[in-house]
C-alpha positions in Angstrom: -16.7 100.7 -124.7 -13.2 99.9 -126.2 -10.6 102.5 -126.4 -9.4 103.2 -130.0 -5.8 102.2 -129.2 -6.8 98.8 -127.7 -9.0 98.1 -130.7 -6.3 98.7 -133.2 -3.8 96.5 -131.3 -6.4 93.7 -131.2 -7.0 94.1 -135.0 -3.2 93.9 -135.6 -3.0 90.8 -133.4 -5.8 89.1 -135.3 -4.3 89.9 -138.6 -0.9 88.4 -137.5 -2.7 85.3 -136.1 -4.5 84.8 -139.5 -1.3 85.2 -141.5 0.6 82.8 -139.2 -2.3 80.2 -139.3 -2.3 80.5 -143.1 1.5 79.9 -143.3 1.2 76.9 -141.0 -1.6 75.5 -143.2 0.4 76.1 -146.4 3.7 74.7 -145.2 2.7 71.1 -146.3 2.0 72.3 -149.9 5.1 74.5 -150.0 7.3 71.6 -148.9 5.7 69.2 -151.5 6.2 71.8 -154.2 9.9 72.3 -153.2 10.5 68.5 -153.2 8.8 68.2 -156.6 11.1 70.8 -158.1 14.1 69.2 -156.5 13.2 65.8 -158.0 12.6 67.3 -161.4 16.0 69.0 -161.3 17.7 65.8 -160.3 15.9 63.8 -163.0 17.0 66.3 -165.6 20.6 65.6 -164.6 20.2 62.0 -165.5 21.1 58.8 -163.7 23.7 59.2 -161.0 26.6 56.8 -160.6 26.3 54.2 -157.8 29.6 52.4 -157.2 27.7 49.4 -155.7 25.3 49.0 -158.7 26.4 49.1 -162.3 26.2 47.3 -165.6 29.4 46.8 -167.7 30.4 45.0 -170.9 33.9 43.8 -171.5 36.1 42.4 -174.3 39.2 40.6 -173.2 41.8 39.4 -175.7 45.0 37.6 -174.6 47.9 36.6 -176.8 50.9 34.5 -175.6 53.8 32.6 -176.9 54.7 29.3 -175.4 58.3 27.9 -175.8 59.1 24.4 -174.6 62.6 23.0 -174.8 63.4 19.4 -174.2 67.0 18.2 -173.7 67.4 14.5 -174.7 69.8 13.1 -172.2 73.5 13.3 -172.8 73.3 13.6 -176.5 73.6 17.1 -177.9 70.1 17.0 -179.3 67.2 19.0 -178.1 63.7 19.7 -179.2 62.1 23.1 -179.2 58.3 23.6 -179.6 56.9 27.2 -180.1 53.2 27.9 -180.2 51.1 31.0 -180.2 47.9 31.1 -178.1 45.1 33.5 -178.4 42.0 33.6 -176.2 39.1 36.0 -176.4 36.3 36.6 -173.9 33.3 38.9 -174.2 30.4 39.4 -171.9 28.3 41.6 -169.7 28.3 42.1 -165.9 25.3 43.4 -163.9 25.8 44.2 -160.2 22.8 45.3 -158.2 22.9 47.5 -155.1 21.7 46.3 -151.8 21.1 48.0 -148.5 22.5 47.1 -145.1 19.2 45.8 -143.9 18.6 43.5 -146.9 19.5 39.8 -146.9 22.0 39.4 -149.9 21.4 35.6 -150.1 17.7 35.7 -150.7 16.1 36.0 -154.1 
């Protein structure tokens, strides 16, 4: 019937076809496993900085000295008023990111 050399070539071809088919069927699971490991590694690094979305708190303190001088006409008298002013402001700022396809004016 078959020659021995043709039979062994056919067996090798079938083995290679089975291995290739198995790899093609497994690629979905391998890809998902790789993506899962990559996500786990990035989650272990912590939250990444996004310059378009951040939360910040601030404390602002301003001090100033105001000097007012008033000359009273031709007489040699003048009035000088000096006052110190201090203003303090505290708060938080939260800026959310948006994508180019998103309407920034809608809620």
